[in-house]
C-alpha positions, 0 to 999 in steps of 0.5 A: 559486527561489534555491538555498541553498549551503554559503556561505549556511549559513556566512554565516548561522552566522558561520563559514567555508565549510570549517567549515560543511562539516565540521559538516554532514559530521559531522567531529569537528574542530569546536567545539560552538558552531560545530556548534550555529550551523551546524546551526541555520542549515541548518535555517532555510535548509532546506539539505540537504547532498546536495540541492545541484547533484546533477548535480555530485555525484561520490559515491554513498551506495549507500543507498535509502530505502523508506517503507511505510505501516504495518510492522504490515500483513503486506502491507507487511512482505512488500513491504519484504522483497522490495524490501530483498532486490532492492536488496541484490542490486543493491548497495544498503542499504535505509533503512526508514521507517514512515509509520504511515498518517500524512502528518506522520510520512511527511514527517519520514522523507522529510526524513531521507532527503534529509539521509542522501543516499539515492540514491533513494526508494521510497514508498507515499505517504500521502494527505490531507496537503500533498505538500510533502515529496514535491515537495521530493524531486522539486525536489532531483532525488532519484529517486523511485518510488511503490509500491502507492499514488499521489498525484494530479497527482504525475508519478512512475513507480509500481507499483500494482494494478488492483483491478477484476478481483478485486473483480468476481470476488468480487461474482459469486462471492458472488451465485452463492452466494446472497448479496445483502446484502454488507457492504464494509469500505472503506479511507480515501478519502484513500488511492488504494487506498481510493478505487480499491477502493471505486469498483471494489466499487460498480460490481461490486456493481451489475453483480452485482445485489447490494443497493445499501443504503449502510448496507452500506458502512463506511469504515475506515482500514486498521487492525484496529480499524476492521475490528472496528468495521465488524462491530460496526456492520454486524451491528446493522443490522435486516437484517445482511449475510450476507457481507463483503469487507474492503479490506485485510488488517489490517481483515480481521484486526479483522473476524475477531476481532469475528465470532468474539467475536459468535459468528458462524461464518466460512464458515457463518453469514457469508462473508468475503473479504479483499483481499491474500493474506497467507500465513497466511490460507490456514492459518486454519480455515476458510482465507480467500478472498482477492483476490490480487495479487503483492507479490513482482512489485510489489517487483521492478518498483519496484526496476527502475523506480527503477534506471531513474530513477537512470540518467536514464530515465523509465520507464512506470508498471506496473499489476498485475492482481488475482484472486479465490482461493476458499477455505472462508470463502466457498464455502458455501452451494454453488450449487444443483446443476443438475437431473440429466439423465435418461439416454435409454432404450436403443434396442430391438433390432429382432427378427432 
């Protein structure tokens, strides 16, 4: 693959390399006509000022790009805060982008991070699209780490969560409280987290002996509206579920809103468990049971891995665990108490 240089851009624009360099570095001593021709040539040639001969670059931007899936999602808001604070302590400024669960929007941000000369990028990648923008980062030698999600076949260090322990605990917990028909609100199958959590639930539900009716699974999109739609559909079934597990926090919020609208009492009429332990979930009435994983630990590990990549290392990926935290939203009905053990009659004393 031929590497595009500043000389190629200058030749295409009909200016000197010095003029092209001044335009692309934002220097004001250039004419409007020159700026327009150089910028158009750079776009046509897919030239990024910081992407050429990275090993020869003698300066750093001291900025790190962070691209999250949806800034409205409390999990990603907490993750972004943790990463930003960790990077600040290391002397980096964070450039935050919001993919909005949209591969095309992700790619626009990644192109911008290349042109802004970010020293590295941490990204929760979007599935279901062409991974060309991710491949472009790697081809240009930009240090990259995946967080929370991964893309199959892309060899990038990552920090993710194993959903199996927490989901298995949730299935057993609901079974032990007498539930058999449990609705599952799944995330999009284009995202690795959506696929992994659904696979974990299918195995856990089968092992726990829960109803395997496929109508109990609703495919959402990690947005609140799909959580509401799931409840609306599931509770119109001839035999509706008595418990729900939602695969992320935003879909849980939507499910909560629709359950309340339909008049179902959380923790009494229906049990509810959320994947992701958002701080205010414990403050609701009743408090929500959750499958928790440490967002702080995930953020700290992501920064550490990226610093190792920037330093030329090839760190191993990290898989964090998950666990069920039981609160009032799923603790009723209580398991049947064991039969009381009758005390043995006192031994009669032998007459003296």
